[in-house]
Structures are given as structure tokens and as C-alpha cells.
C-alpha positions in Angstrom: 0.4 14.3 13.1 1.9 14.8 10.0 5.3 16.3 10.1 8.0 17.5 7.4 11.1 15.1 7.6 14.6 16.0 6.7 14.1 15.1 3.1 11.4 17.7 2.9 8.6 15.2 2.5 5.5 15.1 4.5 5.7 12.2 6.9 2.2 10.7 7.8 1.5 7.5 9.6 -0.6 4.9 8.0 -3.4 5.5 10.3 -3.3 9.2 9.5 -3.2 8.3 5.6 -6.0 5.9 6.2 -8.3 8.6 7.9 -7.3 11.4 5.2 -7.9 8.6 2.4 -11.6 7.9 3.7 -12.4 11.8 3.1 -12.1 11.3 -0.5 -14.8 10.7 -2.6 -15.4 7.1 -3.9 -14.2 8.1 -7.4 -10.9 9.6 -5.9 -10.4 6.6 -3.8 -10.4 4.5 -6.8 -8.0 6.7 -8.6 -5.7 6.8 -5.4 -5.8 2.9 -5.1 -4.9 2.3 -8.7 -2.1 4.7 -8.3 -0.8 2.9 -5.4 -1.4 -0.6 -7.2 0.6 0.7 -10.3 3.6 2.1 -8.1 3.8 -1.1 -5.8 3.2 -3.7 -8.7 7.0 -4.7 -8.9 7.4 -5.0 -5.3 4.2 -7.0 -4.8 5.0 -9.2 -7.7 8.4 -10.0 -6.3 7.2 -10.9 -3.1 4.6 -13.1 -4.4 7.2 -14.7 -7.1 9.3 -15.5 -4.1 6.5 -17.6 -2.5 6.0 -19.7 -5.8 7.9 -22.6 -6.7 10.5 -22.7 -9.2 9.0 -24.3 -12.3 11.9 -23.6 -14.9 12.2 -27.5 -15.1 8.6 -28.0 -16.3 8.4 -28.8 -20.1 5.3 -27.6 -22.4 4.5 -31.3 -22.3 4.4 -31.6 -18.3 1.9 -28.6 -18.4 -0.3 -30.1 -20.9 -0.4 -33.2 -19.1 -1.4 -31.8 -15.9 -4.1 -29.7 -17.6 -5.6 -32.8 -19.2 -5.6 -34.6 -15.9 -7.5 -31.6 -14.2 -9.8 -31.5 -17.1 -10.7 -34.8 -17.7 -9.8 -36.5 -14.4 
């Protein structure tokens, strides 16, 4: 059950939130999802970026060479 925490904010579980979310219209769900995506972008990007290899040492020539090898075999 949702409660008010010490910060004065409503504390709600993920399951409760998802149940509430399903009660909105599809248009409202899309607006909510867009807002969540916008507010979490930086964190999601940082998490994804941490998993990617560091490519600082690649030159433009290296990249063009790889693109050519993929395009033209």
C-alpha cells in the first residue's frame, strides 16, 4: 500500500505503480513513458556507455576502413 515517507513524498511499490499505470488511457501512458524516459536518460546512457568498449584510440581512417569492409566485404 502506498504510504507517505519521511520526506513527505508518496512511497509506492513498483507493482503498485504498474497497476496504477494500467488504469491510464494509452495516450496518458505514452506521455508518462516519455516523461520517465526523459528523466532517466542520463542514467540509462551512463549504464550503457559503461558497457561499451573505449574507442578513443580509433582514428577516422580506422572507422572508414571498417565501414568499407562491412559494406563491400
